[in-house]
C-alpha positions in Angstrom: 2.6 61.4 27.6 4.0 60.0 31.2 3.2 56.5 32.9 1.6 58.5 35.9 2.9 55.4 38.4 6.5 55.1 36.8 6.5 58.5 37.5 6.0 59.0 40.4 8.1 56.3 41.9 10.8 57.7 39.7 10.3 61.1 41.7 10.3 59.2 45.0 13.2 57.2 44.3 15.0 60.5 44.1 14.5 61.5 47.5 15.6 59.0 49.8 13.7 60.5 52.6 11.0 59.2 51.3 11.4 55.4 50.9 8.3 54.5 53.1 6.1 56.0 50.8 7.9 54.9 47.5 7.4 51.3 49.4 3.7 52.0 49.6 3.3 53.3 46.2 4.6 50.1 45.3 3.0 47.9 47.0 -0.3 49.7 45.5 0.3 49.3 42.4 1.2 45.7 42.9 -1.8 45.0 44.6 -3.7 46.5 41.6 -1.9 44.1 39.3 -3.0 40.2 42.1 -6.6 40.4 41.4 -6.7 40.5 37.9 -3.6 38.0 37.4 -5.6 35.6 39.6 -8.7 36.0 37.6 -7.0 35.7 34.4 -5.1 32.4 35.3 -8.9 31.1 37.0 -10.7 31.7 33.6 -7.5 30.5 31.0 -7.3 27.2 33.0 -11.4 26.7 32.6 -12.1 26.5 36.5 -15.1 28.2 38.8 -15.0 30.3 41.3 -15.6 28.4 44.0 -13.5 25.4 43.2 -10.1 27.7 43.7 -12.1 28.8 46.9 -12.2 25.1 47.9 -8.2 25.3 47.3 -7.8 28.4 49.3 -10.4 26.7 52.1 -13.1 29.6 51.7 -15.9 30.4 50.5 -17.1 31.6 46.7 -18.0 34.5 47.8 -14.9 35.5 50.0 -12.3 34.2 46.7 -15.2 36.6 44.7 -14.0 39.2 46.6 -10.6 38.6 46.5 -10.4 38.3 43.0 -12.1 41.6 42.6 -9.9 43.6 44.7 -12.4 44.2 47.5 -10.1 42.0 49.5 -6.4 41.5 49.9 -4.9 38.3 49.5 -2.6 36.7 52.0 0.7 35.7 51.7 -0.3 32.0 52.2 -2.7 32.1 49.9 -0.6 33.6 47.4 1.1 31.0 47.3 -0.9 28.2 47.7 -2.5 29.9 44.0 0.7 29.9 42.6 1.5 26.0 43.2 -2.1 25.6 42.1 -1.4 27.3 38.7 2.5 26.2 38.7 3.5 30.0 38.3 5.8 31.9 40.3 4.1 34.2 43.2 5.7 37.3 41.8 3.7 36.8 38.5 0.8 36.5 40.3 1.8 39.9 42.4 2.8 41.1 39.1 6.6 41.8 39.9 7.6 39.7 36.8 5.4 38.9 32.9 7.0 34.7 33.6 4.7 32.3 34.7 7.4 29.4 34.7 8.1 28.2 37.8 
């Protein structure tokens, strides 16, 4: 059985003229990972959404939307969360499975 996202990436990598589309697909795939990772980090550390929201200087409701993927996370907030949880930004974004910085 094929891994559908990887199959798409392989097809686009074969055609350099589709570089923009390949980048877009990779960005979408990464976005599907970040909100799962930040939720896992929060739950693994027994932290409430309202406490993480304070770290990000936002409301619990807004943070909840970030954590569910309803709202995109900004780069500065990814950096803040990485420092807060002592993990790499690559880990949060799903570009690496190594947590430690």
